[in-house]
SEDODO-382836 format. One record per residue (C-alpha): x, y negated, z. Coordinates in steps of 0.5 Angstrom, whole numbers, padded with zeros to 4 digits, always signed. Layout:
% SEDODO-382836
XYZ;...
//
This chain:
% SEDODO-382836
-0006-0049+0074;-0005-0045+0068;-0007-0038+0068;-0002-0032+0065;-0005-0029+0059;-0004-0022+0056;-0007-0019+0049;-0009-0012+0048;-0005-0009+0042;-0011-0005+0040;-0016-0010+0040;-0012-0015+0036;-0011-0009+0030;-0019-0008+0031;-0020-0016+0029;-0015-0016+0023;-0019-0010+0020;-0025-0013+0021;-0023-0019+0018;-0020-0016+0012;-0026-0011+0011;-0031-0018+0011;-0026-0021+0006;-0026-0015+0002;-0034-0014+0002;-0035-0022+0000;-0030-0022-0006;-0033-0015-0008;-0040-0017-0008;-0039-0024-0012;-0034-0021-0017;-0037-0021-0025;-0043-0025-0023;-0043-0029-0029;-0047-0023-0033;-0053-0024-0028;-0059-0029-0028;-0059-0035-0023;-0063-0031-0018;-0059-0025-0017;-0053-0029-0017;-0056-0032-0011;-0057-0026-0008;-0050-0023-0009;-0047-0030-0006;-0052-0030+0000;-0050-0023+0002;-0042-0024+0001;-0043-0030+0005;-0046-0026+0011;-0041-0021+0010;-0035-0026+0010;-0038-0030+0016;-0040-0024+0020;-0033-0022+0019;-0030-0028+0021;-0034-0029+0027;-0033-0021+0029;-0025-0022+0028;-0026-0029+0033;-0030-0025+0038;-0026-0019+0038;-0020-0023+0038;-0022-0027+0044;-0024-0020+0048;-0017-0018+0047;-0015-0024+0051;-0013-0021+0058;-0014-0026+0064;-0014-0025+0071;-0021-0028+0072;-0027-0026+0069;-0030-0030+0064;-0037-0030+0060;-0040-0033+0054;-0045-0038+0053;-0050-0034+0048;-0053-0040+0044;-0046-0043+0043;-0043-0036+0041;-0049-0035+0036;-0048-0043+0033;-0041-0041+0032;-0043-0035+0027;-0048-0039+0024;-0043-0044+0022;-0038-0039+0019;-0044-0036+0015;-0047-0043+0012;-0040-0046+0011;-0037-0040+0007;-0044-0040+0003;-0043-0047+0001;-0036-0045-0001;-0038-0039-0005;-0044-0042-0009;-0039-0048-0011;-0035-0042-0014;-0041-0038-0018;-0045-0044-0020;-0041-0049-0025;-0035-0049-0028;-0029-0045-0024;-0023-0050-0024;-0017-0051-0020;-0020-0057-0017;-0027-0053-0015;-0022-0047-0012;-0019-0052-0008;-0025-0055-0005;-0028-0048-0004;-0021-0046+0000;-0022-0052+0004;-0029-0051+0006;-0027-0044+0008;-0021-0046+0012;-0025-0052+0016;-0031-0046+0017;-0026-0042+0020;-0023-0047+0024;-0030-0050+0026;-0032-0043+0028;-0026-0042+0032;-0027-0048+0036;-0034-0048+0037;-0034-0041+0039;-0028-0043+0044;-0033-0048+0047;-0038-0042+0049;-0033-0040+0054;-0035-0041+0061;-0035-0039+0069;-0028-0040+0073;-0023-0043+0067;-0022-0049+0064;-0019-0049+0057;-0015-0054+0054;-0012-0055+0047;-0006-0058+0044;-0006-0063+0038;-0001-0059+0035;-0005-0053+0035;-0011-0056+0032;-0007-0059+0026;-0003-0052+0025;-0010-0048+0025;-0013-0053+0020;-0007-0053+0015;-0006-0045+0016;-0014-0044+0015;-0014-0049+0009;-0008-0047+0005;-0009-0039+0006;-0016-0039+0004;-0014-0043-0003;-0009-0038-0004;-0013-0032-0002;-0019-0035-0007;-0014-0036-0013;-0011-0029-0012;-0018-0026-0012;-0021-0030-0017;-0015-0028-0022;-0017-0023-0027;-0022-0020-0022;-0019-0013-0022;-0020-0009-0016;-0013-0010-0014;-0013-0017-0014;-0019-0017-0010;-0016-0012-0005;-0010-0017-0005;-0014-0023-0004;-0018-0020+0001;-0012-0018+0005;-0009-0025+0005;-0016-0028+0007;-0016-0023+0013;-0009-0025+0015;-0011-0032+0014;-0017-0032+0019;-0013-0028+0024;-0007-0032+0023;-0011-0038+0024;-0014-0035+0030;-0008-0033+0034;-0004-0039+0032;-0009-0043+0035;-0009-0039+0041;-0002-0040+0042;-0003-0047+0043;-0009-0046+0048;-0008-0046+0055;-0013-0043+0060;-0013-0046+0067;-0017-0044+0074;-0023-0048+0075;-0024-0053+0081;-0029-0048+0083;-0030-0041+0083;-0037-0039+0081;-0039-0031+0082;-0040-0028+0075;-0044-0022+0074;-0041-0016+0072;-0042-0014+0064;-0046-0008+0062;-0040-0006+0057;-0032-0007+0059;-0028-0011+0053;-0026-0005+0050;-0033-0002+0049;-0036-0009+0047;-0030-0010+0042;-0032-0003+0039;-0039-0005+0038;-0038-0011+0035;-0033-0008+0030;-0037-0002+0028;-0043-0007+0027;-0039-0011+0022;-0036-0005+0018;-0044-0002+0018;-0046-0009+0015;-0041-0009+0010;-0042-0002+0008;-0049-0003+0007;-0048-0009+0003;-0043-0006-0001;-0048+0000-0002;-0053-0005-0004;-0049-0007-0010;-0047+0000-0013;-0054+0001-0017;-0053-0005-0021;-0045-0003-0022;-0047+0004-0023;-0052+0002-0029;-0047-0002-0032;-0041+0003-0032;-0046+0008-0035;-0048+0003-0041;-0041+0002-0042;-0039+0009-0042;-0044+0011-0047;-0042+0005-0051;-0035+0007-0051;-0037+0015-0053;-0041+0012-0058;-0035+0008-0061;-0030+0014-0060;-0035+0018-0064;-0036+0013-0070;-0029+0012-0070;-0027+0019-0071;-0032+0020-0077;-0029+0013-0080;-0022+0011-0083;-0018+0007-0078;-0019-0001-0080;-0014-0006-0079;-0016-0012-0075;-0018-0017-0081;-0022-0011-0084;-0025-0010-0078;-0028-0017-0078;-0030-0017-0085;-0034-0010-0084;-0037-0013-0078;-0040-0019-0082;-0039-0026-0084;-0037-0032-0079;-0044-0034-0079;-0046-0028-0076;-0041-0028-0070;-0045-0032-0065;-0041-0035-0059;-0044-0037-0052;-0044-0043-0049;-0047-0048-0044;-0050-0054-0045;-0055-0058-0040;-0055-0052-0036;-0058-0048-0042;-0054-0042-0045;-0054-0043-0052;-0050-0039-0058;-0046-0042-0063;-0044-0039-0070;-0036-0038-0071;-0036-0042-0077;-0038-0048-0073;-0032-0048-0068;-0027-0053-0070;-0022-0052-0064;-0022-0047-0058;-0018-0049-0052;-0017-0045-0045;-0020-0048-0039;-0018-0043-0033;-0021-0037-0034;-0026-0040-0039;-0025-0044-0045;-0028-0051-0048;-0030-0050-0055;-0031-0056-0060;-0036-0056-0066;-0033-0063-0069;-0037-0067-0064;-0036-0065-0057;-0033-0060-0052;-0038-0055-0050;-0037-0050-0044;-0036-0043-0046;-0036-0037-0041;-0031-0033-0045;-0023-0033-0044;-0019-0035-0050;-0016-0028-0050;-0024-0025-0051;-0025-0031-0056;-0019-0029-0060;-0021-0022-0061;-0028-0024-0063;-0026-0029-0068;-0024-0027-0075;-0017-0028-0076;-0018-0030-0083;-0021-0036-0081;-0018-0037-0074;-0011-0038-0072;-0008-0038-0065;-0003-0044-0065;-0001-0044-0058;-0003-0040-0052;-0008-0045-0050;-0011-0046-0057;-0014-0043-0063;-0016-0047-0069;-0021-0046-0075;-0016-0046-0081;-0021-0049-0085;-0021-0055-0081;-0013-0056-0081;-0011-0063-0085;-0004-0064-0083;+0002-0062-0080;+0007-0066-0076;+0014-0065-0073;+0017-0069-0067;+0023-0066-0065;+0023-0060-0062;+0015-0060-0062;+0010-0059-0067;+0003-0060-0068;-0003-0059-0073;-0008-0064-0074;-0015-0062-0074;-0020-0067-0078;-0018-0074-0081;-0013-0079-0079;-0008-0078-0073;-0008-0079-0066;-0011-0076-0060;-0018-0078-0063;-0022-0078-0056;-0028-0074-0055;-0029-0072-0063;-0025-0068-0068;-0022-0074-0072;-0015-0073-0072;-0014-0069-0066;-0007-0066-0065;-0006-0059-0063;+0000-0057-0060;+0004-0051-0064;+0008-0046-0060;+0015-0045-0063;+0014-0038-0064;+0008-0040-0069;+0011-0046-0073;+0014-0041-0079;+0007-0038-0079;+0003-0044-0079;+0008-0047-0084;+0007-0041-0089;-0001-0042-0088;-0001-0049-0090;+0004-0047-0096;+0009-0052-0093;+0015-0047-0094;
//
């Protein structure tokens, strides 16, 4: 016989708050990690996984304590602990995939899928920990809906949070992820039926009632998140101080020197051979002289640079590269491309489309710069034709 289920509104709000806090802590801890070495990055990712995994589990447990049934229920400690560990482990794998290697759309989708399955797996394993006097049954519709909500919302939250990695985007992503965790839980609970067990067994009274136990869980989760955030402050403060000192120095220098335009500033800073651009090859970080670059192509939040032989991964965005490269030597032909002016060998129109040719010959040229055609935006066609003296 199905039991009548009610929920405590206060505990529902508490579960939402702890989910959002755990998500914010994890996303904040794992922001701007590309400047750290691998060992420090792993520490931050581990802290983020613990914060998010603990937040997911705390949200679930608080949400279960919000359930009001006409009978007394208890939880199996081993399965309850296992559900928490699974949440931390799966989330940890997802975060590692985002912070070691190139962060592409595919990788974000994989990380979101892992996170979604981690949330769902934790939920149903935690539900299996229920014992004493009730039988729990699940609707296939509820399971499918929980998986869909968990995966879709997790991908959306990661996409949002890993945009420009500003505090605003991280906060927005945290809210979305926290709501996703909660939506998955309560939608699954909507399709869950609690029935009276065949035999009633005596259950020892709990040392704490549900409200007090939920308060302990929520406060513990907030304390853990707060401690992790505080551990990250010293490094961030140091970087901020260094940036402020550098900013003040530059402002003092600019106040004592005449203003230069963009071209003059690059000329004053040195030649293209002196400008070094970082790239990664075979897990080794290297530097490439700007004059050796033929093509720069946007790749999500990063770029691919071609030196005439192969595409190399660069951790800088195309906007940052554009500011660093000498405008006398490089031109932005498209929102996704920058080319070395000295490597342009031709220009082609195809109806409304335009292309500049890099290297010799025509066509796409495969993996090298022999005759690669780079798209030219309509707004830049006149500039490029003037550069090539085609007008």
